[in-house]
N, C-alpha and C positions, 0 to 999 in steps of 0.2 A: 076331182075330174075322174071320169071313167071312160076307158076305151074297151070295146068288145070287138075283137077282130078288126081293130083300127078305126072303128066308127064311134062317134060320140053318142052313146046310148046307155041306158041302164036296163034294157030289155034283153032277156036271154030266151033262146028257143026252148019251148017246153019239153022237147024231146032230147035235150042235152043229157048225155050220159053222166056228166058231173053231178047233175041234179038227181038223176034216177039211182045211180049206183056209187056216187063218190068216186067216179072213174077218172081220176086226174091227180095232179100234183100242185103244190103251191110254194111260193117263196115269200118271205116277209122281209122287206129291205128298208133300212133307214135311209132317209134323204136329208142331206145337210147342204144348205146353200144351193139347192136345185140339183145336187149331185148324188146319185145312189152310192151308198157306202158298201164296199166289198162286192161290187156287182159281178166281177169276174168269178168269184167263188160261188155266188148264188147261181149264176147261169151254169157253171160247171156241175153243181149238184142237180139242177133241174135237168140238164142233159143226161146225166147218169141215171136219174130216175126214169126218164123217158125210155132209156135203153132197157131197163128192167121191166117196165110196164108195156113196152112195145108200142109206145105212143110216138108218132113222128115228131121230131124236134123241129120247131119253126125255123124258118130262115132267120139267121141271127142278125143280119143287117136290118131286116124288117122289125124284129123284136127290139133291137137297140133303139131304133128310131121311135117306136111307140113308147118305150120306157122314158126316153128323153122328153117326148111331148108331155107326158104325165108329170115327170120330175120338175119340169120348168114352171109348173103352176104352184109350187110351194117351196118356201125357204127351209122349213124343217117339218118333216112328216114321215109317214110310213107307206111304202108301196106294198100292196098285196097283189102279187102276180100269180094268176091261176091259169093252168093249162089243163083242159079236159080232152077226152078222146073225141069230143064233138057229138053231133046228133046221131041218133040211131033209133030203130024201131023197138017195140017191146021185146024183152028177152035179153039174156046175157050175151048172146053172140054179137060180136061187133060187126059193123058194116064192112063189106068187102073193100070199099073205098073210104078211107078215113079223112076227115077234114077237122083237125083239132080246133077247139075254141080257145082263143086267147082273151083273158080278162085282166086288165091292168087298172088298178084304182089307187088313188092317193088319199090317205086318211090323215087327220091331224095327229101329231105326235102325242102319245099319252102324257098326261100331266102328273108324272110321278114326283113325289117329294124328293128333294136332293139328299135328304138324310138316309134314303134307302141305299145310296151308294156309300155314304160316309160312315153311317152307324150300323147298317145292316137291316134285315127284314125278319119278320116273324113267320115261321113255317110250321107245318104239321105233316104227319103221315096221312095219306088218303086211304079210305077203305076200299075204293074201287081198284081193281087189279087190271094190269095190262095182260093181254093174251100173248101166246107164244106163236110167232110166225117168222121163221128165218127167211122166208122168201121176201117178206115185206119189211123186215127190220131195217132201220136206218133211213127209210124213205119218208119224206114229208108229203105223204099222199093225203087225199081229201077226206079219208075216213078217220074222223077224230072223235067218235062217240065216247070212247073210254075217257078221254080228257074232259069232254063236256060233262060226263057224269061225275068225275072226280072233282071238277071245279064247282059243282053244285053243292058240295058237302059243307061249304062255309060261305059266309057273306063278307064282312069287312074286317074281321078280327085277325086274319092272316093275309100275307101278301103272296104266298105260294104254298103249294102242297106237293109233297114228294110221293111218287108212285112206285109201288112194287109190282112185279109180275106174278104170274101164277106159281112160279118156283120160289116165291118169297125173296127174290133178289131186288134190291133197290136199283131202279133204272134211271129215273129222271124226275123233273118237276112237271107239273101239268103244262107249263109253257116254256120250260127251260131244261138245260142239262145241268148235272150236278158234279161238283168237285169236292173231294174230301182231303184234308191235310192232316196227316198223322205222323209224328216223329220225323218231321222235316221231309216227308215224302208226299207227293200229290197222287191221288187216285181218282179215277173217274170210271163209272160203270161201263163195261164193254157192251156194245150194241150189236148183238148177234142174234138174239131171239125176240127182242122187244125194243121199242124206243125209236127215237129220231137222232140221226147224226147231224146235230146242228152246225151251221156254218161257224158260229162263234166258238163252239166246242172244238172244231177242227183248228181254228186259229190259235186258241189257247194252248192246245197240245203242241202246235208248231212252235210258238214263241217260247214255251217252257223248255222244249228240247234245244232250241237255238241258244238259250241262255243257261244251259246245263243244269236245269232244275229237274230232279228225278220225278218222272211222271209215268204212271202205269195204268193201262186200261185193264180192268179186272172185274171179277164177280164180287159184289159188295152185299153184305147182309145188313139188316136193320141195326143190330148191336154195334157193328163196326162203325157205321155212320154216326150213331149217337155218341160213341166214344171218341170222336174226332177231336183234334186240337182246333181246327178251323174248318169252316164249311162255306162254300159259295155256289151260286147258280149263275147261269149265263144264257143269253140269247142275243139275237142280232139287234134287238130294240133296246133292251136294258143294259147291254154290255155285261157288266158283272155286278151282281148284288151279293155282298157278304150276308151270311145268315147269322143273326144275333141270338136267335132262339129257335130250337126245334122242339116243339111241344114244351115240356117243362125243364129242358136243359138249355143253358145260355152259353154263348161263345163270344170271344172277342174278335175284332177285325185284325187278324194276326199278321205277322210280318210277311209270310209267303203270299197271302192274299193281296196285301198291299203292293208287294213287288210285282206280282202278275198284273195288277191293275195299271201300274206304271208302264210295264212293258207293252201292255195292250194299247195304252194311250199313245205311246211312241210309234208303235206299229201302224196304228190307224192314221196318225198324222203323216207317216211316210208313204202310205199306200193309197191315199185318197186325195 
C-alpha cells in the first residue's frame, strides 16, 4: 500500500524537489502485527531532521493516521516514510510557500536467514568513501549516493560493507551502524562529520548505559576495528547482526553482543 499526501496513488509530481535534489528525509520502520516498531523514536528523528533542513513538519495527528492506514495492511513488513520539501520550479531556491510531500509505503519484510542473527554475517571494507559534512552528519536525508556506490562493490558474497570517510575513520555500514567490543568495552563511531544516527543505534546506546555496560562514542580507525574481540551492526529492520568475518578475520558471537541482543529483545517487548 502507498499513500502520497494521504491519497492512494503511486504517482509523484514531476516537479517534486525530492526527485530533483534529494531534498527530504526518510525513516525505515518495522511493522509487527500491524504496529510500527519504535514509532515515537522514528518520528522524533524525522522532526529533528526537519528542523535542520527547515522543512515544515507535518501535522502529527494526520501523519499518525496515515501511518496507521498503511500499517493495517500488513502483519510483518517495513514502512518507508519519506518527507520531501514538495514541488518547486527549476533551481535550488525553494518556493516561498512550502507544501511538503508525504510518501508512506509498506514493503514486505526482507527474507533474511535466521542464522544472520545467531551465527553472524560476512562483511568487508568498502572502497567508496563518505564525504565530510558536519551540517548534515547524523541526518537520514534522501541523498544516499555514497551508500549506493559502496553497495555496488559486491554481489552476494557479503551481507554488509563497512564504510570509512575521507579522514579514513570507520563510520558505519552501508545500511547499518557499527559497534566494536574490545577488552569488555563497547565502542561506536561518533557521528559528527559523516554518517547516520540510526534509531537502533540510539536505542542500543541507551540500553547499554541503562545496564551499566561501558560504551563510548569515539573516532575509530580500520586497525582498531579489525583487532576487535566482537563486532556487530544494527538498524531498525535487522535489529542486531553479529559480524562473524570482516574480510579475512573471523569473530565469535561474543558475550557482550549476546547480552545486548537480550537487552534489546526485552526493551522491544516492553516498548511496543
